[in-house]
C-alpha positions as CSV (number, residue, x, y, z in Angstrom):
1,X,-132.4,66.4,-52.2
2,X,-132.4,70.2,-51.8
3,X,-132.7,71.8,-48.4
4,X,-133.5,75.5,-47.9
5,X,-132.0,76.8,-44.7
6,X,-132.7,80.1,-43.0
7,X,-129.5,81.4,-41.4
8,X,-129.3,84.3,-39.1
9,X,-126.6,86.4,-37.5
10,X,-127.8,87.9,-34.2
11,X,-127.0,91.5,-33.2
12,X,-124.3,91.5,-30.6
13,X,-122.3,93.9,-28.5
14,X,-119.1,93.2,-30.4
15,X,-118.2,91.4,-33.7
16,X,-118.5,87.7,-33.7
17,X,-120.2,87.6,-30.3
18,X,-122.7,85.1,-31.8
19,X,-122.1,82.3,-34.3
20,X,-124.5,82.1,-37.3
21,X,-127.6,80.1,-36.5
22,X,-129.8,77.8,-38.5
23,X,-133.2,79.1,-37.7
24,X,-135.5,77.1,-40.0
25,X,-135.2,74.5,-42.7
26,X,-137.5,73.0,-45.4
27,X,-136.9,70.4,-48.1
28,X,-137.7,70.8,-51.8
29,X,-140.9,68.7,-51.5
30,X,-142.3,70.7,-48.6
31,X,-141.2,73.9,-50.4
32,X,-143.2,72.9,-53.5
33,X,-146.3,72.4,-51.4
34,X,-145.8,75.6,-49.3
35,X,-143.3,77.8,-51.1
36,X,-143.9,80.9,-48.9
37,X,-143.2,79.1,-45.6
38,X,-139.4,79.8,-45.5
39,X,-140.0,83.4,-46.7
40,X,-142.6,83.8,-44.0
41,X,-140.1,82.5,-41.4
42,X,-137.5,85.0,-42.6
43,X,-140.0,87.9,-42.3
44,X,-141.0,86.7,-38.8
45,X,-137.4,86.7,-37.7
46,X,-136.8,90.1,-39.3
47,X,-139.7,91.5,-37.4
48,X,-138.0,90.7,-34.0
49,X,-135.2,93.0,-34.7
50,X,-132.8,90.5,-33.2
51,X,-130.7,89.8,-36.3
52,X,-128.1,91.8,-38.2
53,X,-128.5,89.5,-41.2
54,X,-130.8,86.8,-42.4
55,X,-130.4,84.7,-45.6
56,X,-132.0,81.6,-47.1
57,X,-129.5,79.3,-48.7
58,X,-130.1,76.2,-50.8
59,X,-128.0,73.1,-50.1
60,X,-127.8,70.0,-52.3
61,X,-127.5,66.8,-50.2
62,X,-127.2,63.2,-51.2
63,X,-130.5,61.3,-50.9
64,X,-128.5,58.0,-50.6
65,X,-126.4,59.4,-47.7
66,X,-129.5,60.6,-45.9
67,X,-131.3,57.3,-46.3
68,X,-128.2,55.5,-45.0
69,X,-128.3,57.6,-41.8
70,X,-132.1,57.3,-41.4
71,X,-132.4,53.6,-42.2
72,X,-129.1,51.9,-41.5
73,X,-128.6,48.5,-43.0
74,X,-128.7,45.5,-40.7
75,X,-125.1,44.2,-40.9
76,X,-125.0,41.2,-38.6
77,X,-121.7,40.0,-37.2
78,X,-120.9,36.5,-38.4
79,X,-119.6,34.1,-35.8
80,X,-118.8,30.4,-35.5
81,X,-119.5,28.3,-32.5
82,X,-116.5,26.5,-31.4
83,X,-116.3,23.6,-28.9
84,X,-113.9,23.9,-26.0
């Protein structure tokens, strides 16, 4: 799965005052349906004048790993009843 992330670096009073921020994200499927959304978000943030830099980066992430986090498998703990 591809994710498109809008990252921004806020203007500060000194270097490294603010850490980079993830401002918006979309996946490849949403991007196909509405390709201008992430670009519009970037333009919106640029218009505020709050950022020194804005960039959209693409990340490739494992579908399998994401599904494991979203829908963990039911792994029951096996036990045996013992008489005392």
